[in-house]
KOLKEKOL-208015 format. One line per field, with one value per residue (C-alpha): residue in one letter; x, y, z. Coordinates in steps of 0.001 Angstrom, whole numbers, padded with zeros to 6 digits. Layout:
r: (a / ...)
c1: (X / ...)
c2: (Y / ...)
c3: (Z / ...)
***
This chain:
r: (x / x / x / x / x / x / x / x / x / x / x / x / x / x / x / x / x / x / x / x / x / x / x / x / x / x / x / x / x / x / x / x / x / x / x / x / x / x / x / x / x / x / x / x / x / x / x / x / x / x / x / x / x / x / x / x / x / x / x / x / x / x / x / x / x / x / x / x / x / x / x / x / x / x / x / x / x / x / x / x / x / x / x / x / x / x / x / x / x / x / x / x / x / x / x / x / x / x / x / x / x / x / x / x / x / x / x / x / x / x / x / x / x / x / x / x / x / x / x / x / x / x / x / x / x / x / x / x / x / x / x / x / x / x / x / x / x / x / x / x / x / x / x / x / x / x / x / x / x / x / x / x / x / x / x / x / x / x / x / x / x / x / x / x / x / x / x / x / x / x / x / x / x / x / x / x / x / x / x / x / x / x / x / x / x / x / x / x / x / x / x / x / x / x / x / x / x / x / x / x / x / x / x / x / x / x / x / x / x / x / x / x / x / x / x / x / x / x / x / x / x / x / x / x / x / x / x / x / x / x / x / x / x / x / x / x / x / x / x / x / x / x / x / x / x / x / x / x / x / x / x / x / x / x / x / x / x / x / x / x / x / x / x / x / x / x / x / x / x / x / x / x / x / x / x / x / x / x / x / x / x / x / x / x / x / x / x / x / x / x / x / x / x / x / x / x / x / x / x / x / x / x / x / x / x / x / x / x / x / x / x / x / x / x / x / x / x / x / x / x / x / x / x / x / x / x / x / x / x / x / x / x / x / x / x / x / x / x / x / x / x / x / x / x / x / x / x / x / x / x / x / x / x / x / x / x / x / x / x / x / x / x / x / x / x / x / x / x / x / x / x / x / x / x / x / x / x / x / x / x / x / x / x / x / x)
c1: (113696 / 114059 / 113428 / 110028 / 109017 / 109895 / 108047 / 104670 / 104855 / 104943 / 102244 / 100421 / 101230 / 099420 / 096078 / 095098 / 091663 / 091383 / 089354 / 085867 / 083844 / 080760 / 078375 / 079188 / 081110 / 084577 / 085691 / 089257 / 090179 / 087526 / 087982 / 085175 / 085837 / 083695 / 085151 / 084083 / 085653 / 088361 / 090140 / 093405 / 092783 / 091769 / 094839 / 097272 / 095348 / 095965 / 099564 / 100352 / 099420 / 102931 / 102303 / 104728 / 104961 / 107099 / 110778 / 113819 / 117414 / 117605 / 119839 / 119022 / 116978 / 118800 / 121728 / 121188 / 117138 / 115360 / 116512 / 112878 / 109513 / 107583 / 105027 / 104792 / 104932 / 101554 / 099839 / 103103 / 103194 / 099555 / 100295 / 102905 / 100693 / 098050 / 100676 / 102358 / 099037 / 098620 / 102222 / 101370 / 098352 / 100551 / 103557 / 102582 / 098770 / 095773 / 096301 / 099798 / 100829 / 103591 / 105351 / 107178 / 110946 / 110771 / 112773 / 111209 / 110260 / 112508 / 109713 / 108771 / 112267 / 112728 / 109056 / 109837 / 113393 / 111601 / 110362 / 113312 / 114123 / 117261 / 117637 / 118345 / 115111 / 112145 / 109305 / 111509 / 110130 / 113916 / 112611 / 109465 / 111408 / 113523 / 110349 / 111116 / 107779 / 106081 / 103080 / 101627 / 101981 / 100291 / 101978 / 104960 / 104917 / 103403 / 106499 / 108833 / 107098 / 106735 / 110611 / 112336 / 109744 / 110207 / 109402 / 105584 / 104404 / 101559 / 099273 / 098114 / 094982 / 093289 / 089781 / 088972 / 085396 / 084288 / 084005 / 085663 / 086013 / 086207 / 087772 / 090884 / 091454 / 091328 / 093714 / 096261 / 096219 / 096805 / 100429 / 100904 / 104970 / 104754 / 106589 / 105027 / 106266 / 104388 / 106868 / 106829 / 109876 / 111712 / 111278 / 114147 / 116421 / 115095 / 117813 / 118121 / 116772 / 116492 / 113689 / 112487 / 114539 / 115727 / 112628 / 112266 / 113781 / 110908 / 108663 / 109743 / 108192 / 104911 / 101947 / 098826 / 096786 / 098063 / 096731 / 099403 / 098041 / 095718 / 095848 / 092699 / 092383 / 089346 / 089783 / 086063 / 084287 / 081311 / 080014 / 080802 / 082318 / 080790 / 080462 / 077046 / 075042 / 073784 / 077241 / 078048 / 076639 / 078319 / 081665 / 081260 / 080719 / 083647 / 085661 / 083609 / 085139 / 087644 / 089558 / 089811 / 093116 / 091603 / 090960 / 093320 / 091478 / 091042 / 090226 / 091500 / 095420 / 095628 / 095560 / 095031 / 095068 / 091516 / 091738 / 087852 / 084904 / 082883 / 079454 / 079445 / 083652 / 086143 / 089641 / 092717 / 096576 / 097869 / 101389 / 101706 / 104330 / 107793 / 110033 / 113960 / 115430 / 115771 / 119267 / 119119 / 121809 / 124297 / 122419 / 119148 / 117401 / 115533 / 114649 / 111121 / 108985 / 108753 / 106819 / 103989 / 101365 / 101645 / 098985 / 095238 / 094351 / 092800 / 089010 / 087255 / 083439 / 082608 / 080586 / 083894 / 085694 / 086552 / 084372 / 087626 / 089087 / 090535 / 089509 / 091805 / 091226 / 093873 / 092946 / 095597 / 093891 / 091682 / 088731 / 089268 / 088766 / 085738 / 084275 / 084945 / 082756 / 080040 / 080199 / 080044 / 077213 / 075590 / 076090 / 074840 / 071350 / 071155 / 068211 / 068863 / 072441 / 073866 / 076955 / 080140 / 081313 / 079983 / 081150 / 080954 / 082251 / 083749 / 084670 / 081549 / 081826 / 081999 / 085191 / 088650 / 090877 / 093933 / 096614 / 096854 / 100022 / 102043 / 101658 / 104805 / 104750 / 105160 / 101361 / 098518 / 096483 / 098941 / 097834 / 094771 / 096664 / 098638 / 095189 / 093927 / 097352 / 099150 / 100717 / 101650 / 099661 / 098971 / 097288 / 095951 / 092812 / 091605 / 089503 / 086905 / 086749)
c2: (085723 / 082514 / 080234 / 081660 / 082019 / 078352 / 077650 / 079624 / 077857 / 074286 / 074832 / 076346 / 072838 / 071165 / 073096 / 072420 / 070082 / 067413 / 067845 / 067394 / 064255 / 065821 / 065197 / 068665 / 069468 / 070435 / 073148 / 074038 / 076531 / 075376 / 071849 / 069437 / 066656 / 064495 / 064907 / 061336 / 059787 / 061684 / 063057 / 062415 / 063982 / 066932 / 066873 / 066160 / 069315 / 071661 / 070447 / 071238 / 074998 / 077181 / 078218 / 081549 / 082206 / 084610 / 083564 / 084870 / 084851 / 085727 / 088177 / 092014 / 093752 / 096378 / 095100 / 096826 / 096319 / 093750 / 089940 / 088831 / 089851 / 088288 / 091133 / 092714 / 090741 / 088556 / 090362 / 090068 / 086695 / 086285 / 088074 / 085824 / 082847 / 084162 / 084907 / 081646 / 079524 / 081515 / 080686 / 076987 / 077219 / 078945 / 076361 / 073353 / 073149 / 073041 / 069553 / 069331 / 067615 / 068063 / 064650 / 064901 / 064027 / 063717 / 065389 / 068191 / 069129 / 071951 / 074357 / 073693 / 074638 / 077648 / 079015 / 078195 / 079910 / 083281 / 083738 / 082576 / 085210 / 086763 / 090063 / 088328 / 086536 / 087971 / 088132 / 088159 / 090262 / 091791 / 092756 / 094178 / 095799 / 097772 / 100273 / 101034 / 099333 / 096395 / 098389 / 098384 / 095032 / 094214 / 096936 / 096141 / 092610 / 093340 / 095761 / 093089 / 090529 / 092870 / 093772 / 090206 / 087414 / 086953 / 083211 / 083625 / 086502 / 087202 / 090159 / 091224 / 093712 / 095000 / 095910 / 099381 / 100424 / 096790 / 096748 / 094289 / 096078 / 093238 / 095763 / 096885 / 093121 / 092462 / 095099 / 094332 / 090482 / 091076 / 090654 / 091894 / 091555 / 087779 / 085789 / 083094 / 080607 / 082625 / 084821 / 088540 / 090550 / 090768 / 093821 / 096672 / 096734 / 093234 / 091355 / 087848 / 087207 / 083852 / 081963 / 084531 / 083499 / 079887 / 078898 / 081957 / 080099 / 077206 / 079925 / 080379 / 077030 / 077322 / 077432 / 079523 / 082682 / 086169 / 086310 / 086791 / 084821 / 086851 / 087346 / 088832 / 090567 / 092307 / 094571 / 094263 / 095378 / 093048 / 095090 / 097967 / 096237 / 092763 / 090671 / 091338 / 087903 / 088723 / 088153 / 084906 / 082595 / 084930 / 084464 / 080727 / 080227 / 082155 / 079186 / 076900 / 078536 / 076756 / 079885 / 080929 / 081766 / 082153 / 085020 / 087434 / 088669 / 087537 / 089516 / 093019 / 092997 / 089260 / 088550 / 084897 / 083314 / 081682 / 078439 / 077249 / 076524 / 073241 / 074267 / 077333 / 077569 / 079034 / 076616 / 078990 / 078707 / 080797 / 082893 / 083404 / 080745 / 081989 / 079480 / 079840 / 080974 / 078444 / 078354 / 076978 / 074342 / 075166 / 073298 / 075864 / 072841 / 073904 / 072170 / 072945 / 070892 / 074249 / 075871 / 073138 / 073080 / 069252 / 069770 / 070179 / 073706 / 076268 / 076852 / 079683 / 080656 / 082764 / 085256 / 085986 / 087347 / 091131 / 092620 / 093743 / 091294 / 090828 / 087673 / 086283 / 084653 / 083076 / 082889 / 081363 / 081463 / 083921 / 081363 / 080470 / 084332 / 084236 / 081286 / 083075 / 086083 / 083711 / 082003 / 085167 / 086659 / 083622 / 084413 / 087822 / 086303 / 083936 / 084880 / 085890 / 086815 / 089877 / 090262 / 091178 / 093227 / 094318 / 092902 / 095588 / 095225 / 098712 / 101579 / 103177 / 107119 / 107586 / 105943 / 107416 / 105211 / 103924 / 101721 / 099375 / 097734 / 100542 / 102255 / 103947 / 104649 / 108235 / 107980 / 109420 / 106432 / 104449 / 105944 / 103945 / 100746 / 101544 / 101991 / 098739 / 096614 / 098456 / 095342 / 096413 / 094035 / 096671 / 098676 / 095518 / 096723 / 096537 / 099412 / 099665 / 103077)
c3: (133498 / 130895 / 134417 / 134894 / 131287 / 131066 / 133945 / 132748 / 129101 / 130609 / 132671 / 129592 / 127811 / 130346 / 130530 / 126740 / 126186 / 124337 / 121271 / 122073 / 121025 / 119463 / 116450 / 115498 / 112151 / 112940 / 110050 / 109397 / 106731 / 103919 / 105343 / 107109 / 109738 / 112093 / 115635 / 116461 / 113517 / 112037 / 114935 / 114529 / 110953 / 112839 / 114844 / 111923 / 109864 / 113102 / 113639 / 110003 / 110203 / 110852 / 114608 / 115014 / 118777 / 120940 / 120582 / 123057 / 122360 / 119032 / 117346 / 118610 / 116281 / 114828 / 116283 / 119538 / 120198 / 121841 / 121647 / 122789 / 121610 / 124623 / 125243 / 122330 / 119358 / 119437 / 116570 / 114728 / 114918 / 113548 / 110925 / 110068 / 110954 / 108243 / 105782 / 106488 / 105606 / 102119 / 101305 / 102143 / 099918 / 097532 / 097372 / 099109 / 098742 / 101108 / 101851 / 102646 / 105641 / 108066 / 109565 / 112034 / 111883 / 108180 / 105996 / 104307 / 100822 / 099445 / 099186 / 102649 / 104152 / 101968 / 103352 / 106694 / 106544 / 105266 / 109071 / 110899 / 113393 / 111767 / 109954 / 106562 / 106656 / 104272 / 107132 / 110290 / 113322 / 112153 / 108818 / 110276 / 113309 / 110963 / 110927 / 114541 / 115688 / 114403 / 113268 / 109487 / 109800 / 106359 / 104597 / 105907 / 104795 / 101498 / 100849 / 101507 / 099371 / 096626 / 097152 / 097700 / 097037 / 093518 / 094505 / 095678 / 093305 / 095623 / 095837 / 099294 / 099049 / 101843 / 101416 / 103343 / 104699 / 104482 / 101243 / 098298 / 095100 / 092408 / 089848 / 091877 / 092766 / 089137 / 088368 / 090996 / 090368 / 086672 / 085606 / 082058 / 082742 / 082809 / 080216 / 078156 / 080885 / 083533 / 085669 / 086049 / 085415 / 088522 / 090484 / 090203 / 093441 / 094538 / 096652 / 097889 / 101314 / 103162 / 102437 / 099565 / 096473 / 096235 / 094414 / 092228 / 089003 / 089019 / 088586 / 084886 / 084396 / 085317 / 083315 / 083763 / 083205 / 083664 / 087383 / 090169 / 093633 / 096026 / 099663 / 100594 / 103960 / 104896 / 108233 / 110027 / 113220 / 114245 / 117275 / 119695 / 122593 / 121947 / 118993 / 117176 / 117435 / 113896 / 112661 / 114340 / 111222 / 108619 / 110467 / 110572 / 107197 / 106233 / 107899 / 105535 / 102050 / 100343 / 099876 / 103835 / 105602 / 108992 / 111226 / 113265 / 116205 / 119976 / 123034 / 123837 / 124518 / 122976 / 119362 / 118448 / 114947 / 114457 / 111621 / 112265 / 114537 / 116049 / 117375 / 119020 / 119740 / 117725 / 117160 / 117085 / 117705 / 120358 / 120064 / 123830 / 124546 / 124691 / 122940 / 121955 / 118664 / 116171 / 114440 / 110613 / 109702 / 107170 / 104346 / 105224 / 107025 / 110068 / 113404 / 113092 / 116060 / 117810 / 114345 / 114683 / 117193 / 118824 / 121308 / 120685 / 119277 / 121693 / 121646 / 122992 / 122564 / 119441 / 121747 / 123803 / 120746 / 120417 / 117470 / 115883 / 113358 / 109984 / 107890 / 104979 / 101728 / 099336 / 095720 / 093719 / 090497 / 089008 / 088428 / 092223 / 092761 / 090819 / 092544 / 096002 / 094876 / 094197 / 097535 / 099267 / 097209 / 097997 / 101816 / 101725 / 100624 / 103963 / 106132 / 109537 / 109654 / 108515 / 105771 / 107475 / 104193 / 100906 / 097658 / 094696 / 090888 / 090801 / 093520 / 095296 / 094312 / 098562 / 098526 / 098302 / 095877 / 097825 / 095907 / 099125 / 097224 / 097150 / 100547 / 101971 / 105614 / 103879 / 102205 / 104094 / 103677 / 105618 / 109068 / 108549 / 108090 / 111322 / 113065 / 111617 / 112457 / 115683 / 116863 / 120220 / 122745 / 125097 / 122365 / 120143 / 118025 / 114180 / 113499 / 110735 / 109581)
***
């Protein structure tokens, strides 16, 4: 089985096309590049994204469970990638670049350790696997963040019913428990997990308004069986926003993490490569080459995209969120294209109030999130209710 997997992956790595030479602008997570003069910069930016793929030979999930997620974990890996990008923006900045073979910053090491495939890693497949299936992806990751990640202090907000409610986000990101230095009181019962606690003390030194960084996820359906072409320009515009975290989507039974576009092609990172698990050294350093995609990124025509997607955005400050709202309002005024979602000041009367930040598997609306984020490969679909 392992030999077959290695042979398959070797073939896959030989199939990647070089990046196209085109005069069309290249947009990657809010950054514009020229494919003719900035090819190396494009590849450096793509390589610097965290790339989470299938892994094998890790510790059995739950002690007796699977030791590989090949064939069922692609949605989970895409969820890790979009959350990983949010954490990179939070702690390293959007312009941070990964240099192969160089000793990395402590913040990067802590961040990567949070995703290592071990039970004591905050966002590992083992942590999510404790729920028997890697379902309720965003809900579970948010629970782990709230319980363990005293370092990041991020809020994960899932906008239901194609509607982003500004009032709900403002209330969720407000942090009245912050000290004058800017750190929230520790959540009750929190315990140290790998990659989540090392930087906690540094938070006390931060200055800033009483606002917790926001990870905004918007599940959408942009058509019935195929993407409605009226949404295509709006989708492209989302990759141009400086707050962009990209899009989770793909084709039926195959999830991808989309990070940008060029012309009529989407640029994405593909989790469908099985790599050996990685064990950190005693000092926490990680042999991280396999966590960065070092070949030209994958591309697909935008019309091939399954209409069920989830768009992500990161706003570190309240000013960044206000700027995002302004840009979204401008997008909604574009002629010839349809807005993908609605932005409103307060919750419409027809919407049911859902405290996304406090969902549990027993909460009735967690069933709705499960329908959005069922990470079983053979059943992958994100539905907009």
